C-alpha positions in Angstrom: 123.0 171.6 108.3 123.9 169.5 105.2 121.7 166.5 106.4 118.7 169.0 107.2 118.6 170.4 104.0 118.9 167.1 102.4 115.9 165.8 104.6 114.1 168.7 103.6 114.6 168.6 100.2 113.8 164.8 100.4 110.1 165.4 102.4 109.6 168.3 99.7 110.1 165.8 96.9 108.0 163.2 98.5 105.2 165.5 99.1 105.1 167.1 95.6 104.9 164.0 94.4 102.4 162.8 96.4 100.3 165.3 95.4 100.9 165.1 91.8 99.4 161.2 92.3 96.7 162.1 94.0 95.2 165.1 92.1 95.4 162.7 88.0 92.0 163.5 86.9 90.1 160.2 85.8 91.2 159.4 82.3 87.9 161.2 79.9 85.5 158.6 78.9 86.0 157.5 75.4 83.7 158.4 73.1 80.8 155.9 72.1 81.5 153.9 69.1 79.4 154.9 66.1 77.9 151.7 66.1 76.6 152.1 69.6 74.8 155.0 69.3 73.2 154.2 65.8 71.9 151.1 67.8 70.5 153.0 70.9 68.9 155.4 68.3 66.9 152.5 66.3 65.8 151.1 69.6 64.3 154.1 70.1 62.9 154.5 67.2 61.4 150.6 67.5 60.1 151.8 71.1 58.3 154.5 69.3 60.6 157.2 71.0 61.3 159.6 67.8 62.3 162.4 69.9 64.9 160.3 71.5 66.0 158.4 68.3 67.0 162.0 66.9 69.0 162.7 70.1 70.8 159.7 69.4 71.4 160.3 65.8 71.8 163.9 66.1 74.7 163.3 69.1 76.3 160.5 66.4 76.5 163.1 64.0 78.3 165.7 66.4 80.5 162.9 67.7 81.0 161.6 63.6 80.9 164.2 61.4 82.6 162.6 58.6 79.5 159.9 58.8 76.8 160.1 56.6 74.5 157.3 58.8 73.8 159.4 61.3 72.0 162.3 59.0 70.1 159.6 56.8 68.4 158.1 59.7 67.3 162.0 60.7 66.2 162.3 57.4 64.3 159.1 57.0 62.6 160.0 60.3 62.0 163.6 59.5 60.3 162.5 56.1 58.1 159.6 57.7 57.0 162.5 60.3 55.8 164.9 57.3 58.8 168.1 58.6 59.8 167.9 55.0 61.7 171.2 55.6 63.8 169.2 58.5 64.2 166.0 56.2 66.2 168.5 53.4 68.4 170.0 55.6 69.4 165.9 57.2 69.3 164.7 53.3 71.5 167.8 52.4 73.7 166.9 55.3 74.2 163.2 53.4 74.6 164.8 50.5 77.6 166.7 51.4 79.5 163.8 52.4 78.1 161.0 50.1 76.8 162.9 47.1 76.0 159.6 45.1 73.8 158.4 47.9 70.5 158.0 46.0 68.3 157.6 49.2 69.6 161.5 50.1 68.8 162.4 46.8 65.1 160.9 46.6 64.1 162.5 50.0 65.4 166.0 48.5 63.2 165.4 45.4 60.6 164.2 47.4 60.2 166.6 50.3 61.1 169.7 47.8 58.3 168.7 45.2 55.9 167.9 48.3 57.0 171.8 49.6 56.6 172.9 46.5 52.9 171.6 45.8 51.7 172.4 48.9 53.0 176.0 48.8 51.0 176.0 45.2 48.0 174.9 46.6 48.1 178.0 49.1 49.0 180.2 46.3 45.8 178.6 44.4 43.3 179.1 47.2 44.3 182.8 47.6 44.0 184.3 44.7 45.9 186.9 45.0 48.5 186.5 42.9 48.9 188.5 39.2 51.4 189.1 36.6 54.3 187.2 36.4 54.6 185.3 40.3 51.6 184.1 39.3 52.2 182.6 35.3 55.7 180.6 37.6 53.4 179.6 39.9 51.0 178.2 36.9 54.1 176.7 35.3 55.4 175.2 38.3 51.9 173.4 39.1 52.1 172.2 35.5 55.3 170.6 36.2 54.6 169.1 39.4 51.6 167.6 37.3 53.6 165.9 35.2 
């Protein structure tokens, strides 16, 4: 009977080792390199696929959260498309990662001025402003003209 117990133990160990080796999950796919993701985004841009390019850059931004590069491309695309609010948000992401980036600071400034200019123009046409709000709007318009 001692031999029988030993045989059962050996078979049990063999079965357990067979189960553990056959149930191994495939290795997780390594994240793509930042340069590869950026290249895919650039290719989409060249092909005129703005939404696809933005998706690639956003993916790169999620996989490489410390890199400013994806956010800078997003800021450029949004600015060139006239989406100044989105350009500002993306440029702020760049500045959060590199506060000396002059391109991002330029996008922030020009986008902010364009949003402000439009708001002042809209206020002028509405003519519904009175008091201090009107004065502040006029002062801002003067600053923008200068």
